[in-house]
C-alpha positions in Angstrom: -13.5 9.2 2.4 -11.1 7.3 4.5 -11.5 3.6 5.8 -11.4 2.4 9.3 -7.9 1.2 9.5 -6.8 4.7 7.9 -8.4 6.7 10.7 -6.9 4.4 13.3 -3.5 5.4 12.3 -3.7 9.4 12.9 -0.1 9.7 13.5 1.1 7.3 10.4 2.9 8.7 7.6 1.8 9.7 4.5 3.0 6.7 2.8 1.2 4.6 5.3 -1.9 6.5 4.6 -1.3 6.0 1.0 -0.5 2.4 0.6 -3.5 1.0 2.9 -5.0 -0.7 -0.1 -1.7 -2.1 -1.1 -1.0 -3.5 2.3 -4.3 -5.2 2.4 -4.1 -6.5 -1.3 -0.6 -8.2 -0.3 -2.1 -9.7 2.7 -4.9 -11.0 0.7 -2.4 -12.3 -1.9 -0.5 -14.1 0.5 -3.3 -15.9 2.3 -4.8 -16.9 -1.1 -0.9 -18.4 -1.7 -0.8 -19.9 1.6 -4.3 -22.0 1.0 -3.3 -22.9 -2.5 0.3 -24.4 -1.3 -1.5 -26.1 1.7 -3.9 -27.8 -0.7 -0.9 -29.1 -2.6 0.9 -30.1 0.7 3.5 -27.7 0.5 4.9 -25.6 3.1 7.5 -22.7 2.2 8.7 -21.9 5.8 10.0 -18.5 4.9 7.1 -17.3 3.1 6.1 -13.8 4.1 5.5 -10.2 3.2 8.8 -8.1 2.9 7.0 -5.3 5.0 10.5 -3.4 5.4 10.9 -2.7 1.7 7.2 -1.8 1.2 7.5 0.9 4.0 10.5 2.7 2.1 9.1 2.3 -1.4 5.2 1.8 -1.0 5.4 -1.3 -3.1 4.9 -4.5 -1.0 6.5 -7.8 -2.3 5.8 -11.4 -1.1 9.0 -13.0 -0.4 9.0 -16.9 -1.0 12.0 -17.2 1.0 14.2 -20.5 0.8 13.0 -24.1 1.1 14.5 -27.5 0.5 15.1 -29.0 -3.0 12.4 -31.5 -2.4 9.8 -28.8 -1.8 10.9 -27.0 -4.7 10.6 -29.9 -7.1 7.2 -30.3 -5.7 6.1 -26.8 -6.3 7.6 -26.8 -9.8 5.6 -29.9 -10.4 2.1 -28.3 -9.1 2.9 -25.3 -11.2 3.6 -27.5 -14.2 0.2 -29.5 -13.9 -1.6 -26.3 -13.3 -0.1 -24.5 -16.5 -0.8 -27.4 -18.7 -4.3 -27.6 -17.2 -4.9 -24.1 -18.1 -3.7 -24.0 -21.6 -6.5 -24.6 -24.2 
C-alpha cells in the first residue's frame, strides 16, 4: 500500500518512491535536533539535510555544517553533561 506522499509523485523516480520513509525519518530527526539545540541556546547556522547525496544513494544524512568555535565549545559542553547524566 502506498502513502499519500508517494501517490502524489506519479512521475517520481524509483529511488524517490523507495525512500519516502527515509526522507521522512531524516526530516523528523532534523526537527528533533533543532528543538534540542534550541533548548540549549545553540544555533548551527549550516544545519540541514544533505538531500543531494540522498538523491544519489538513497541514504540521507544530516549535515551539521560549520559553526564558530564558541558554539562548538557550548555544544561539546552540552553533550558532555548529557552523556554524564545518562551514565548509570
